[in-house]
N, C-alpha and C positions, 0 to 999 in steps of 0.2 A: 308519858302516854298513859291514859286511863286504862284500867283493865276491863274485863268483861265478867259479869256476875250472872247467876241464875235468874235474877230479877230482870236483867236486860234481855235474856233469852225468852223468858215468859212473856214479856211485853212484845217482843218481836213475833212470837207465836200468835198473840192476840191481833196484831196488825195484819198478819197473813191469813187469819181465819176466814175473812170475807173476801180475800183477793182471788180473783179468777185465775191469775197467772201463776199462783203458787199452789201446788197440789200436795195432798197427803198421799205419798206413794205407798205401794203395797209391799208386803213381805211374802216370801215363798220358800218353803223347805226344799232343799236339793237332796234328793235321795242319793245320787251318784257321788256328790261331794261328801255327804255324811258317811257313806260306806268307805270312801277312800281315807277319810281322816279319823274314823272311829269316834265321830262326834255328831251332834245334832246341828247341822248347818242350815241356817235360815238366811236367805239372801234379802238384803234391803234393796229394793228395786228403784233406786233413785235415778237411774238412767232413763226411767219413764217420766221423770219430771218434765214440766213444760220447758222447752229449749233443750231437753235432753241432758240436763246437768243440775246438780245441787246449787249451782251458782245463782240461780234465780231467787233463791231464798234470801241470800245476803244482799243481792242487788236491790231487791224490792224493799227490804228493810231500810237500807241506806238511802235510797232515793225518796222513799216515803218520809223519812225523818228530815231530809233536806227541804222537801217541798212543804211539808205540813207542820213542822214544829222545831227542828233543831236550830234553825236560824233565830227564831224568836227566843228560845231557851238560852242559847249561848251568847248571842250578840257579838259585838266586836270589842276590841281592847278598850276603846273609849266609851263603852257603854251604849253606843247606838246600835240599832238593829241592823243585821245584815240585809243587803238588797235581795229581792226575790231571785231565786235561781231560775235561769233561762236555759242553761245548757250544762250537761255533765260531760266530763272527759274521763276516759279510762284507758288502761293498757291491758292487753290480754292476748294469750295464744289462741283464744277462741271461745271458751265457755263463759268466762266472766264477761266477755264482749257481748254475747247474746243475752245474758242476764241483765246487764245494764241497759242494753238497747231496748228490750221489751219493757223493762220497768220505767224507763224514760218515756216511752210511747204511752204507757198506761197513765203516767202522771201529766202528760201533755207538754213535755219539754223536749228540747233537742239533745242529741247525744253524738259525740265524736269519739270513735274508738281507734286507738293506735294498735296495730297488730304486726308482729314480725313477718318479714317476707316469707319465712318458712312455714307460716301458719297453714293448716289444711284448707284447701279451697272450699270445701263444704261449710266450714265454720265462717269463712269470710263472707260467702254468699248469704248464709243464714243471718249473719249480723246485719248485712245490708237489707235483707228482707224484713227485719224488724224495724227498719226506718232510720238506722244510724248511718252517719258518715264514717266510712272506714279509711284510715290512712295507714299504708304499709310502710314500715320503717325498721331497718336493722335486720340482722340475721337471726337474732334470738330475743327472748323476752326482755332481758335487762336493757337492751338498746331501745326497744319499743317503750319501755317504762320511762326511760330518761327523756325521750322525745315528748311523750304525752304530758309530762309535767310542764313543759314549756308552753303548752297550748292553753293551760288554765291560768291565763294572765289577766283576767277581768273579774271584778267582784261578783258578776252575775254568772260566772262559770266556775263550777266546782269539780275538783279532781276526786274520783272515787277509786281508791286503791283496791286491788284485787284481794288483799288479805290484811294489810296493815291499817285496819279501820275497825274500831269496836262495834260499829253498827253492822258491818259486813260479817264479822265473827259471830255476833249475836244471832243474826239471821241464819247462818249455817248451823248454829247450835240447836235450832228448832228440830233439826234432823235427829239429834240425840234424844230429845223428848219423845219424838214419834217412836223411835226404836224401843224405848223402855215401855211405852204404852202398848205396843204391838207384841213385843217379846219380853214380858216381865221376868221370865226365867233366865234371861241371857246371863251367861258367865263371862263372855269375852266379846267385845266389839272391835272390829278391825276397820281402819280407814286409811286411805292414802295421805301422804304429806307432800304438798308442793310448797306453797308459802306458809302453810300451817293454819290457815283460817278454818278449814273444815275440821281437822283433828282438834284444834283448840276449842272450837265451839261445841263439838260433840262431847269432848272430854269434860268440859266445864259443866254441861248439862247432866251427863251421866253420873259423874262423881257427886254432884249435889243431890241427886235423887237416890243413888245407890252406890256408896263408896266401895262396895265389895266387887262391883263389875270391873273386870280388867279391860283397859283401853290400850290397844296396840296400834301404833302408827307404822306405815310402810313407805319406804322410798326405794327407787331403783338405784343400782350401783352408779350409773352414769349421771345421776342428778342428786346424789346424796350430800346433804349439808348439815343435817341435824346432829349426827353423832359428833362431828367436829365442832359444831356450835355449842353443844352441851359441854364438851370437854374444855373448850376455850372460855365459856361463860359469856359469849356474845355471838351475834349472828356471823357466820362464815358464808361467803358467797362463791358462786361459780359463774364465770363470765359466759361460758358456752356449755350448758348442760347437754348431755348426749344420751338420749333415751327415746325409745319408741312411744313412751307414755308422755306425749307432748303436753298434756293437760297439767302435769305436775313438774314441768321443766322450767320452774320459776327462777332457778339459780340461787335461792336462799329463802330463809324465813326472816321475820322482823323481830324487833325487841318485844313487841306485844305478843306475837304468837310463840316465840321461844319461851317467854315466861309462862304462858299457859301450858305448853308442852312439858316444861320442867315441873310445874305444879301438879298437873292432872294426868299426864300420860304415863302408863306403867312401863311401857317397853317400845322401843323403836327398832325395827328390823329392816334389812335390805334384801332385795330380790334382783335377779338378773333380767335383762330383756328377754332371754330365752324363757325364763319362768313366766313372764308376762304374755309372751306369744302363746305358750302352752295353755295359759288360763283363758285367753280369748277364744282359742279353738275349742277347749272343753266346754265353755259356757255356750258357745254356738251349737255344738253337737248335742250336748246332754241337757242343758237347761233351756235351749232354744232362745237364748238371749244374745243379742249382738251389742257388745260394749266396746268402748275405745280402750287404749292402753291404760290410761289412768283409772278407768272404771274396772279394769281387771286386776289391778295391783293387789287388792285385798285377797282375792282368790289365789293369786300367784303366791302369796305368803303361805296360804294353806297347803298348796301343792309342793312347796319347797321344804327343806329341812330347817327353815328358820324359826318355825313356830310349832309348839306342841299344844294341841287343843283336845287331846284324847279324853273322851268322857264328858266333854263340856257341851253346853249350848252356845254356839258361836254365831255372830252376826257380821259377815263381811259386807261392807257397803259398796254396791256397784254404783259409783258416783257419776258416771257419764257414759253416754252412748253415741257420741258424735264422732264416729270414725268414718273417714272418707274411703272410697273404693280403692284408690291407689294404696293407701296405708293398709287396708284390710288384705289386699292381694299380697303385699310384701310380708305381712305377718303370717298369713296362712302358708305361703311358700316356705318361709323359715321353719314354721312348725311342722310342716310335712316332711321337710328334710330331716329335722330332728327326730321325727317319729319313723324315719326310714321308709316313708311312703312316697318319696320323690327321689328318683335315682337317675344319675347320669350314666349312660351306657355308650361306650365307644366301639364302633365296628370298623375294622380295616377292610377296605374294598379296593378292587381295581376299578378304573374309571369307565367300565363298560355300562351300557344303557340298562335301565330297569332294576338296578341294585337296591335303590331306596324303596321301590315298591315291594320287592321280595322281602326285605327286612321288615317293612311295616306290616306286611301280611302275617309274618311269624309273630310279631309282637301283639298284633290285634287278635290272633287266634288264642293267645294266652290271656285274653281279656284285660290287657293293660292298655293305658291310654297315653298316646304320644302328645306331649304339650308343645315341644319345640324340637327342631332338628337343624343342624348346621354342618356345612362342609369344612373340613380342615385340610388344607393342601400345602401349608407352609411350614410344617414341622420338620426339623432337621433330620429326623430318623425315617421320614417317608421315602420309599423308593420312587423313582420316576414312574408316573402313571398310576400311582396309588393315592388314596385319600382316606381320611377318617371321617365317618359319619357319626356325629355326636348327638345322641337322642336324650332328651329329658322326658322320662317316663314316669307316669303315675301308677303306683301299684297298691296292693292292700297291705304291704309290709315286707320285711326282709325275705320271708319264705317265698312270697309271690315273685319278688325280684329275682331270686335264684332260679325259679322255674322259667322265667323269661330268658335268662342267660343260658340255661341248659338247652332250651328250645332252639336258640340261635346257634349254639355250638353244634347241636345235632344236625343242623342243616349245613354245616361246614363253614360257618362264619367265624372269623377271628375276632373275638369280642372281649372287652374288658369292662369291669364295673369301676368306672373312674371315680365315683363318689367314695366307694370303699377304699380305693387306693389313696385318695387325698386324706382320708381320715387316719389311715395307718402310716402314711408317709412312704408308701411303696410305689408311688407313681413313677413311671419311666422318666429318665432325664430328658429335659427339653433340648 
């Protein structure tokens, strides 16, 4: 497998310069993150890229090379020219899918994208919206990848790998050139790692232009493969990656990208899904930017204890913004629980009329919001005629929750903070 050089990346940048579908994304200083980290934090806003992801860069470069020149340059083993490309095939959890779809449409050729059945609905519909045929196959990315390869069985059909392709990596590397142009004083650049195409391209570009800049890659714990791959000296894969950052749940890196990581990346750290959820919420609240899990991974590294950037100028890459509403709701709920702003409150009542209304009035008077409520009548410790009303309540934090509990008790209600009981292990026996 050939490698990727700075010349490859510079040529990719030249191809993209006049392409309407590839944009030069902005950077923005984050005051809140800078204060938290004791560093100058400059966000690279790649989630504002066309299709909402960096993947457009690599896809455009790869498709352009196929249609305009790679066939003529490389030829076939017998020296004859490759037939013209009529269709491209790719496998993706969503962002590469959209990049290939829009690049194929721009080039005037067809595209078939295989996506796992677990892919977010918004990414599936967006891919179709760019004109591609979408095939859903398998529960995770590796199964989709295996099926996609079987569809590229005609000389006029080419498979475009999401990361194991020098043209894809070179296209992603144009992001590294932009970062150094926009933030020449950068000390550290942080980017997520799924298959390694993004970090491999960025690191190749950055180290060629300024070897003193530290390049840090980030994986989530449930999709971590790089540490084991570096230790073993070859790619190690996961059949079922488990992370809310679906955009980097590739299940492994390739020989190509592992080699680039080994050569150019200074450090690889891991973060939890809790860290990612907290980063999504912080970016939404403080930076007013909505990103997906993969897009928040670099910021998650800053918020965790995994990375020390004090006193530096650091550029985390927000690589994608394609989060669907269901995923956003799950992430925000998780983050609110973690921040103690979502509490479960259980009130024991007798089954007389009007009790729910009385309790709701007390909670509302304390300016808390009831998200859900349910009746529990089947617990073994419930006396006949009694029930538990279980409220999911939004508050401003622990102190506000305690005021709600105190107000209910002052009205004579038997109330428990069941979220706190679950955290401490003091819940009553079932």
